[in-house]
C-alpha positions in Angstrom: 81.9 87.7 122.3 85.4 87.4 121.0 86.9 88.5 117.9 90.1 86.5 118.1 90.6 83.7 115.3 88.1 85.2 112.9 90.1 85.6 109.5 90.5 89.1 108.3 90.2 89.7 104.5 92.3 92.3 102.7 89.4 94.8 102.8 87.2 94.7 105.8 83.4 95.1 105.4 82.5 98.2 107.5 79.0 99.7 108.1 78.6 103.0 109.8 75.3 104.7 110.5 75.2 108.4 111.8 72.3 110.4 113.0 71.7 113.6 114.9 68.5 113.2 116.7 66.2 116.3 116.4 68.0 117.8 113.5 66.3 117.8 110.1 69.2 119.2 108.2 72.8 120.1 109.1 73.6 122.2 106.0 72.2 125.1 104.0 70.4 124.4 100.7 72.2 127.1 98.9 75.6 125.6 99.9 74.7 122.1 98.8 76.5 122.0 95.6 78.9 119.0 96.0 76.8 115.7 96.1 79.8 113.9 97.7 79.6 116.1 100.8 75.8 117.1 101.1 72.6 115.3 100.0 69.5 117.3 98.8 66.0 116.0 99.7 63.7 114.9 96.9 61.8 118.1 97.1 65.1 120.0 97.1 64.0 122.0 100.1 66.4 120.5 102.7 69.7 118.8 102.7 72.0 116.9 105.1 75.7 116.3 105.1 77.0 113.1 103.7 78.6 110.7 106.1 81.8 112.1 107.6 81.1 115.7 106.8 79.6 118.5 108.9 79.1 122.3 109.2 76.7 124.6 107.4 78.6 124.1 104.1 79.5 120.4 104.8 83.0 121.5 104.2 84.5 120.0 107.4 85.5 116.3 107.6 84.9 114.4 110.8 87.5 111.8 109.8 85.2 109.0 111.0 87.0 105.7 110.9 85.9 102.2 111.9 88.6 99.8 112.8 87.8 96.0 112.9 90.9 94.3 114.4 91.6 90.7 115.4 91.2 91.5 119.1 89.0 94.6 119.2 86.7 96.9 117.3 86.8 100.6 117.5 85.6 103.9 116.0 87.1 107.3 116.1 86.0 110.9 114.9 87.7 114.2 115.1 87.3 116.1 118.3 86.3 119.3 116.4 83.3 117.3 115.0 81.9 116.9 118.6 82.8 120.4 119.6 80.9 121.9 116.6 77.7 119.9 117.9 78.4 121.0 121.4 78.9 117.4 122.7 81.5 117.1 125.4 83.7 114.1 125.8 82.2 113.0 129.2 78.8 112.7 127.7 79.8 110.1 125.1 79.6 106.4 125.6 78.6 103.1 124.3 75.3 101.5 125.3 76.9 100.7 128.7 77.8 104.1 130.0 80.8 102.7 131.9 82.4 102.3 128.4 83.3 105.9 127.5 85.5 107.6 124.9 89.2 108.5 125.3 90.9 111.5 123.8 93.9 110.6 121.6 96.3 112.6 119.4 96.9 110.9 115.9 99.3 112.8 113.7 98.9 115.8 115.8 95.0 115.8 115.5 92.9 115.2 118.5 90.4 112.4 118.3 87.7 110.9 120.5 88.2 107.1 120.3 85.8 104.3 121.3 87.7 101.0 121.6 86.3 97.6 122.7 88.3 94.6 123.4 87.2 91.1 122.7 86.4 90.5 126.4 84.3 93.6 126.8 82.1 93.4 123.8 79.2 92.1 125.6 79.7 94.1 128.7 79.8 97.4 126.8 76.5 96.7 125.1 77.4 94.9 121.9 74.4 93.6 120.2 74.1 89.7 119.9 76.3 88.8 116.9 74.6 88.0 113.6 75.7 85.5 110.9 75.0 84.1 107.6 76.6 81.2 105.8 79.9 83.1 105.0 80.2 86.0 107.6 79.6 86.9 111.2 79.2 90.5 112.3 79.3 92.6 115.5 77.4 95.9 116.0 77.8 98.7 118.6 76.6 102.3 118.8 78.1 105.4 120.2 75.6 107.7 122.0 75.7 111.1 123.8 73.6 112.1 126.7 71.2 114.9 126.0 72.1 118.2 127.6 69.1 119.4 129.6 68.7 123.2 130.2 65.9 123.7 132.7 63.2 121.4 131.4 64.2 121.6 127.7 66.8 120.0 125.3 68.1 122.2 122.6 71.4 120.5 121.5 71.2 117.4 119.2 71.9 114.0 120.6 74.6 112.1 118.6 74.2 108.4 117.8 76.6 106.5 115.6 76.0 102.8 114.8 78.8 100.8 113.4 79.3 97.2 112.4 82.3 95.0 111.8 81.9 92.0 109.5 84.3 89.1 109.5 84.3 86.2 107.0 84.6 82.6 108.0 87.7 81.3 106.1 87.7 77.6 105.4 91.1 76.3 104.3 91.0 74.0 101.3 94.5 72.7 102.2 96.3 71.7 105.3 99.8 72.2 106.4 100.5 68.5 106.6 101.3 66.3 103.6 98.7 63.8 105.0 95.5 64.7 106.6 95.7 64.2 110.5 93.3 61.9 112.1 90.9 63.6 114.3 87.4 63.7 115.8 84.9 66.6 115.1 81.5 67.6 116.2 79.2 70.4 115.5 77.3 72.1 118.4 74.5 74.6 118.1 74.3 77.6 120.3 71.3 79.7 119.5 71.5 80.2 115.8 75.3 79.6 115.7 77.0 76.4 114.6 80.3 75.7 116.5 82.8 73.1 115.2 84.9 71.3 117.9 87.9 69.1 117.0 89.9 66.7 119.1 93.5 65.6 118.0 96.5 63.8 119.3 100.0 65.2 118.8 103.3 63.6 118.8 105.0 65.8 121.5 104.5 68.7 123.9 105.0 71.3 121.2 101.6 70.5 119.6 102.9 71.1 116.1 102.8 67.6 114.6 99.4 65.7 114.8 99.2 61.9 114.2 98.2 61.2 110.6 97.1 57.7 111.3 96.0 55.7 114.3 98.8 56.4 116.8 100.8 53.6 118.3 102.3 54.6 121.7 104.4 52.8 124.3 103.3 52.3 127.9 104.0 55.2 130.1 104.8 57.6 127.2 102.9 60.9 127.2 99.8 61.2 125.2 99.2 64.8 124.1 95.5 65.7 123.5 94.1 69.0 122.2 90.4 69.9 122.0 89.8 73.2 120.2 86.9 75.2 118.8 87.7 75.7 115.1 84.7 77.7 113.8 83.9 80.4 114.9 87.2 80.7 116.7 87.3 82.1 120.1 83.7 83.1 120.4 83.3 81.0 123.4 85.2 79.4 126.3 85.7 75.7 125.9 85.6 73.3 129.0 86.2 69.6 128.7 83.8 68.0 131.2 84.6 64.2 131.0 87.2 62.1 129.3 87.3 58.5 129.4 88.8 55.4 127.6 87.1 52.4 126.4 88.1 49.2 124.5 85.4 49.7 122.0 84.4 52.7 119.8 80.9 53.1 121.4 81.4 55.7 124.2 78.5 54.2 126.3 79.2 50.6 125.5 78.6 48.2 128.4 81.1 45.8 126.9 84.6 45.9 128.0 86.4 48.1 130.5 86.3 51.8 131.2 89.0 54.2 132.6 88.2 57.9 133.5 90.8 60.6 132.9 88.6 63.7 133.7 85.3 64.0 135.6 83.3 67.2 136.1 86.3 69.0 134.3 88.8 67.8 137.0 91.6 65.4 136.9 90.6 61.8 137.7 93.7 60.1 136.5 96.8 61.2 138.5 98.9 61.4 135.4 96.8 63.9 133.7 98.2 67.5 133.4 96.4 70.5 131.7 98.8 72.5 129.5 98.9 76.0 128.5 99.1 77.3 124.9 102.5 78.6 125.7 105.0 76.0 125.8 106.4 74.8 129.0 103.6 76.2 131.3 100.8 74.5 133.0 97.2 75.5 132.0 93.6 75.4 133.1 90.5 73.8 131.8 87.7 76.2 130.6 89.9 79.2 130.4 90.2 79.6 126.6 88.7 78.2 123.4 91.4 75.5 123.3 92.1 72.9 126.0 95.3 70.9 126.0 96.1 68.0 128.4 98.4 65.0 128.6 98.3 61.7 130.4 100.6 58.5 130.6 99.7 55.7 128.2 98.2 52.7 129.7 96.4 49.6 128.5 93.5 47.4 129.9 94.5 44.1 131.4 92.2 42.2 129.3 92.0 42.1 125.5 91.6 44.1 123.4 94.2 46.4 124.4 93.4 49.1 121.9 92.0 52.4 123.4 89.2 54.7 122.3 89.2 58.2 123.8 85.9 60.0 124.5 85.3 63.6 125.7 82.3 65.7 126.4 82.8 69.4 125.9 80.9 72.5 127.0 80.8 76.1 125.6 80.5 79.0 127.8 80.1 82.8 127.2 83.3 84.8 127.4 82.0 86.7 130.5 81.1 83.4 132.2 84.6 82.5 133.4 83.3 81.6 136.9 81.2 78.7 135.9 83.3 77.5 132.9 86.6 77.0 135.0 86.0 74.1 137.3 86.9 74.5 140.9 88.2 71.1 141.9 88.7 71.8 145.5 84.9 72.5 146.0 82.3 69.9 145.0 79.5 72.5 145.3 81.2 75.1 143.2 82.2 72.5 140.7 78.6 71.5 140.1 77.5 75.2 139.7 77.6 75.2 135.9 75.1 76.7 133.5 71.6 75.3 133.8 71.4 74.3 130.2 75.0 74.4 128.7 75.8 73.5 125.2 77.6 70.2 125.2 79.0 67.9 122.7 80.8 64.5 122.4 84.1 63.7 120.6 85.5 60.2 120.0 89.0 59.4 118.9 90.6 56.1 118.1 91.9 53.6 118.1 95.0 54.3 120.1 97.3 51.3 119.9 99.8 50.1 122.4 103.3 49.5 121.1 105.0 46.4 122.4 108.9 46.6 121.7 110.3 43.9 119.6 112.6 41.5 121.4 115.8 40.9 119.7 117.6 37.4 119.4 120.1 38.4 122.1 117.4 39.5 124.4 115.6 36.1 123.8 118.8 34.3 124.6 119.3 36.2 127.7 115.8 35.7 128.7 115.4 31.9 127.9 118.5 30.1 126.6 121.0 31.3 129.3 118.9 30.6 132.3 118.3 27.0 130.9 122.0 26.6 130.1 122.8 27.9 133.7 120.7 25.2 135.2 122.4 22.5 133.1 125.9 23.8 133.9 125.2 23.9 137.5 123.9 20.5 137.5 127.0 19.2 135.6 129.3 20.9 138.2 127.3 19.3 141.1 127.8 15.9 139.5 131.6 16.4 139.1 131.8 17.6 142.8 129.9 14.5 144.0 132.1 12.2 141.8 135.4 13.9 143.1 134.0 13.6 146.7 133.4 9.9 146.3 136.8 9.3 144.8 138.4 11.2 147.7 136.6 8.9 150.2 137.9 5.8 148.5 141.4 6.9 148.6 141.2 7.9 152.2 139.8 4.5 153.0 142.7 2.7 151.3 145.3 4.8 153.0 143.8 3.9 156.4 143.7 0.1 155.6 147.4 0.2 154.8 
């Protein structure tokens, strides 16, 4: 799963659980005088250090810190904390043992740091994300391998569970003075609802969406964006099919149909996928936003207005192979998930602009050709008359 696009509040909500398996108490009762550092049991016969503290007197701080970033989540603790418990760096890891800790110096203090990027959350053993109406959260755990001596284990095993919670932020205002025209659909993936939006923009910068039904001239570029709005960047987005019809109903048998994309691949030769970075070509199914353009056209029969329809598919972040269509291989192109989450978007109408003809152009197109015909005819009559007159004169001269 990905963290990009989730809006971060001023104060992140963090949860951290810490246990030392096999250890009833990590401090001495007689030293448990500060309740902020150690906690007595109800019978006051045992105690354990409060979160972040350790040693017999709970007077040493592990400097535990959870960091919930836009593109990663991480946890760190002081190296001295692990040394006190006899846990070496190489024995520490996330649920997937290939995701280990790294030693880093921060302000001169050595720390063991576990950092997981958005692309490796699932690979490193992150738990399936959970959500409620307002938040979504991601959970991981740090573990240490037990140290076996002969056939016994004496040193404690460390386990730290931590969670990053991100709120869904829904804007109540838009950066445009007028709400843009768009098409939206909601898809369900397990227990999560994903909102997908399709919009048309005025140019290749994708900064200004159309605020009403667009009117576009023939052969002009049409800039289309299909993006996952909420939750942002939790899935890869692939546009499977896109086609234009003369009527709003995507499966209408009435009127003509023209395909732009089929099986995620270009069907109309004017279609080009565009990268988020301006001026670069892009690919379908690579990110949570797909942009493409095509040259404006119209159907030969009325009505000339177009309605654009697209089916979209969501893929897990680690499912690049099946999400990006291979348009050079039919067999691989069809090797998509057995039961992919799909949705349908419809946008329109898109109107065709017919340039107004000025009076001068009408004169050139109609009046002048007619006038030319009459003028030519007039000169032919004069030539014929002159020719006849010349013959008569010649005849008189010969008679004399």
